[in-house]
PyMOL commands that place a pseudoatom at each C-alpha (Angstrom):
pseudoatom trace, name=CA, resn=MET, resi=1, chain=A, elem=C, hetatm=0, pos=[92.513, 76.420, 110.886]
pseudoatom trace, name=CA, resn=GLY, resi=2, chain=A, elem=C, hetatm=0, pos=[95.970, 76.398, 112.395]
pseudoatom trace, name=CA, resn=PRO, resi=3, chain=A, elem=C, hetatm=0, pos=[96.907, 76.371, 116.049]
pseudoatom trace, name=CA, resn=ASP, resi=4, chain=A, elem=C, hetatm=0, pos=[97.740, 80.089, 115.968]
pseudoatom trace, name=CA, resn=GLU, resi=5, chain=A, elem=C, hetatm=0, pos=[94.320, 81.023, 114.643]
pseudoatom trace, name=CA, resn=ASP, resi=6, chain=A, elem=C, hetatm=0, pos=[92.695, 78.648, 117.118]
pseudoatom trace, name=CA, resn=GLN, resi=7, chain=A, elem=C, hetatm=0, pos=[94.501, 80.360, 119.996]
pseudoatom trace, name=CA, resn=GLN, resi=8, chain=A, elem=C, hetatm=0, pos=[93.507, 83.776, 118.657]
pseudoatom trace, name=CA, resn=LEU, resi=9, chain=A, elem=C, hetatm=0, pos=[89.840, 82.741, 118.522]
pseudoatom trace, name=CA, resn=ALA, resi=10, chain=A, elem=C, hetatm=0, pos=[90.061, 81.348, 122.048]
pseudoatom trace, name=CA, resn=LYS, resi=11, chain=A, elem=C, hetatm=0, pos=[91.549, 84.641, 123.245]
pseudoatom trace, name=CA, resn=ARG, resi=12, chain=A, elem=C, hetatm=0, pos=[88.726, 86.588, 121.601]
pseudoatom trace, name=CA, resn=ALA, resi=13, chain=A, elem=C, hetatm=0, pos=[86.145, 84.242, 123.146]
pseudoatom trace, name=CA, resn=ARG, resi=14, chain=A, elem=C, hetatm=0, pos=[87.632, 84.853, 126.611]
pseudoatom trace, name=CA, resn=MET, resi=15, chain=A, elem=C, hetatm=0, pos=[87.509, 88.593, 125.951]
pseudoatom trace, name=CA, resn=VAL, resi=16, chain=A, elem=C, hetatm=0, pos=[83.833, 88.339, 124.988]
pseudoatom trace, name=CA, resn=ALA, resi=17, chain=A, elem=C, hetatm=0, pos=[83.092, 86.430, 128.195]
pseudoatom trace, name=CA, resn=LEU, resi=18, chain=A, elem=C, hetatm=0, pos=[84.907, 89.034, 130.287]
pseudoatom trace, name=CA, resn=VAL, resi=19, chain=A, elem=C, hetatm=0, pos=[83.100, 91.910, 128.568]
pseudoatom trace, name=CA, resn=VAL, resi=20, chain=A, elem=C, hetatm=0, pos=[79.703, 90.288, 129.146]
pseudoatom trace, name=CA, resn=ALA, resi=21, chain=A, elem=C, hetatm=0, pos=[80.462, 89.603, 132.812]
pseudoatom trace, name=CA, resn=ALA, resi=22, chain=A, elem=C, hetatm=0, pos=[81.945, 93.064, 133.450]
pseudoatom trace, name=CA, resn=THR, resi=23, chain=A, elem=C, hetatm=0, pos=[79.106, 94.810, 131.613]
pseudoatom trace, name=CA, resn=MET, resi=24, chain=A, elem=C, hetatm=0, pos=[76.523, 92.951, 133.654]
pseudoatom trace, name=CA, resn=LEU, resi=25, chain=A, elem=C, hetatm=0, pos=[78.259, 93.670, 136.970]
pseudoatom trace, name=CA, resn=LEU, resi=26, chain=A, elem=C, hetatm=0, pos=[78.786, 97.345, 136.143]
pseudoatom trace, name=CA, resn=TRP, resi=27, chain=A, elem=C, hetatm=0, pos=[75.194, 97.719, 134.958]
pseudoatom trace, name=CA, resn=ILE, resi=28, chain=A, elem=C, hetatm=0, pos=[73.789, 96.135, 138.124]
pseudoatom trace, name=CA, resn=GLY, resi=29, chain=A, elem=C, hetatm=0, pos=[76.101, 98.271, 140.250]
pseudoatom trace, name=CA, resn=ALA, resi=30, chain=A, elem=C, hetatm=0, pos=[75.138, 101.443, 138.407]
pseudoatom trace, name=CA, resn=GLN, resi=31, chain=A, elem=C, hetatm=0, pos=[71.434, 100.684, 138.830]
pseudoatom trace, name=CA, resn=PHE, resi=32, chain=A, elem=C, hetatm=0, pos=[71.887, 99.991, 142.523]
pseudoatom trace, name=CA, resn=LEU, resi=33, chain=A, elem=C, hetatm=0, pos=[73.984, 103.092, 143.191]
pseudoatom trace, name=CA, resn=GLY, resi=34, chain=A, elem=C, hetatm=0, pos=[71.738, 105.253, 141.055]
pseudoatom trace, name=CA, resn=ARG, resi=35, chain=A, elem=C, hetatm=0, pos=[68.733, 104.229, 143.109]
pseudoatom trace, name=CA, resn=LYS, resi=36, chain=A, elem=C, hetatm=0, pos=[70.606, 104.716, 146.396]
pseudoatom trace, name=CA, resn=ILE, resi=37, chain=A, elem=C, hetatm=0, pos=[71.783, 108.258, 145.621]
pseudoatom trace, name=CA, resn=GLY, resi=38, chain=A, elem=C, hetatm=0, pos=[68.581, 109.249, 143.865]
pseudoatom trace, name=CA, resn=LEU, resi=39, chain=A, elem=C, hetatm=0, pos=[69.755, 109.814, 140.290]
pseudoatom trace, name=CA, resn=GLU, resi=40, chain=A, elem=C, hetatm=0, pos=[67.152, 110.801, 137.754]
pseudoatom trace, name=CA, resn=ALA, resi=41, chain=A, elem=C, hetatm=0, pos=[65.667, 108.239, 135.396]
pseudoatom trace, name=CA, resn=ARG, resi=42, chain=A, elem=C, hetatm=0, pos=[67.504, 109.697, 132.397]
pseudoatom trace, name=CA, resn=PHE, resi=43, chain=A, elem=C, hetatm=0, pos=[70.798, 108.588, 133.957]
pseudoatom trace, name=CA, resn=ALA, resi=44, chain=A, elem=C, hetatm=0, pos=[69.408, 105.090, 134.407]
pseudoatom trace, name=CA, resn=PHE, resi=45, chain=A, elem=C, hetatm=0, pos=[68.657, 105.059, 130.682]
pseudoatom trace, name=CA, resn=LEU, resi=46, chain=A, elem=C, hetatm=0, pos=[72.239, 106.123, 129.992]
pseudoatom trace, name=CA, resn=PHE, resi=47, chain=A, elem=C, hetatm=0, pos=[73.492, 103.145, 132.004]
pseudoatom trace, name=CA, resn=ASP, resi=48, chain=A, elem=C, hetatm=0, pos=[71.073, 100.919, 130.103]
pseudoatom trace, name=CA, resn=LEU, resi=49, chain=A, elem=C, hetatm=0, pos=[72.302, 102.192, 126.748]
pseudoatom trace, name=CA, resn=ALA, resi=50, chain=A, elem=C, hetatm=0, pos=[75.932, 101.705, 127.741]
pseudoatom trace, name=CA, resn=ALA, resi=51, chain=A, elem=C, hetatm=0, pos=[75.163, 98.133, 128.818]
pseudoatom trace, name=CA, resn=LEU, resi=52, chain=A, elem=C, hetatm=0, pos=[73.322, 97.474, 125.559]
pseudoatom trace, name=CA, resn=ALA, resi=53, chain=A, elem=C, hetatm=0, pos=[76.325, 98.726, 123.609]
pseudoatom trace, name=CA, resn=GLY, resi=54, chain=A, elem=C, hetatm=0, pos=[78.566, 96.290, 125.483]
pseudoatom trace, name=CA, resn=PHE, resi=55, chain=A, elem=C, hetatm=0, pos=[76.183, 93.396, 124.898]
pseudoatom trace, name=CA, resn=PHE, resi=56, chain=A, elem=C, hetatm=0, pos=[75.752, 94.191, 121.190]
pseudoatom trace, name=CA, resn=TRP, resi=57, chain=A, elem=C, hetatm=0, pos=[79.521, 94.352, 120.747]
pseudoatom trace, name=CA, resn=ALA, resi=58, chain=A, elem=C, hetatm=0, pos=[79.931, 91.014, 122.517]
pseudoatom trace, name=CA, resn=ALA, resi=59, chain=A, elem=C, hetatm=0, pos=[77.213, 89.446, 120.349]
pseudoatom trace, name=CA, resn=TYR, resi=60, chain=A, elem=C, hetatm=0, pos=[78.859, 90.796, 117.191]
pseudoatom trace, name=CA, resn=VAL, resi=61, chain=A, elem=C, hetatm=0, pos=[82.258, 89.364, 118.122]
pseudoatom trace, name=CA, resn=ALA, resi=62, chain=A, elem=C, hetatm=0, pos=[80.707, 86.059, 119.226]
pseudoatom trace, name=CA, resn=ILE, resi=63, chain=A, elem=C, hetatm=0, pos=[78.997, 85.725, 115.839]
pseudoatom trace, name=CA, resn=GLN, resi=64, chain=A, elem=C, hetatm=0, pos=[82.315, 86.411, 114.105]
pseudoatom trace, name=CA, resn=ILE, resi=65, chain=A, elem=C, hetatm=0, pos=[83.970, 83.669, 116.163]
pseudoatom trace, name=CA, resn=TRP, resi=66, chain=A, elem=C, hetatm=0, pos=[81.128, 81.274, 115.418]
pseudoatom trace, name=CA, resn=ARG, resi=67, chain=A, elem=C, hetatm=0, pos=[81.375, 81.948, 111.664]
pseudoatom trace, name=CA, resn=ARG, resi=68, chain=A, elem=C, hetatm=0, pos=[85.128, 81.409, 111.594]
pseudoatom trace, name=CA, resn=ARG, resi=69, chain=A, elem=C, hetatm=0, pos=[84.836, 78.112, 113.439]
pseudoatom trace, name=CA, resn=ARG, resi=70, chain=A, elem=C, hetatm=0, pos=[82.000, 77.042, 111.148]
pseudoatom trace, name=CA, resn=GLU, resi=71, chain=A, elem=C, hetatm=0, pos=[84.102, 77.678, 108.031]
pseudoatom trace, name=CA, resn=ASP, resi=72, chain=A, elem=C, hetatm=0, pos=[86.405, 74.796, 108.904]
for i in range(1, 72): cmd.bond("trace and resi %d" % i, "trace and resi %d" % (i + 1))
show_as sticks, trace
zoom trace
């Protein structure tokens, strides 16, 4: 693995960390605001599904990074 590929993997790892943190903050905020303004439960499930999509994407990319590093 060359330095360019190493930097690219590091950039992707930072992106995964940012997506996980932002997803968690947005999900918590959406749950809080939803409860405050009295949104129906079906909207809470929409927020949950959106958060799950973000977490599954982050897990998928993290596994790709892990596999590439393991190959060397």
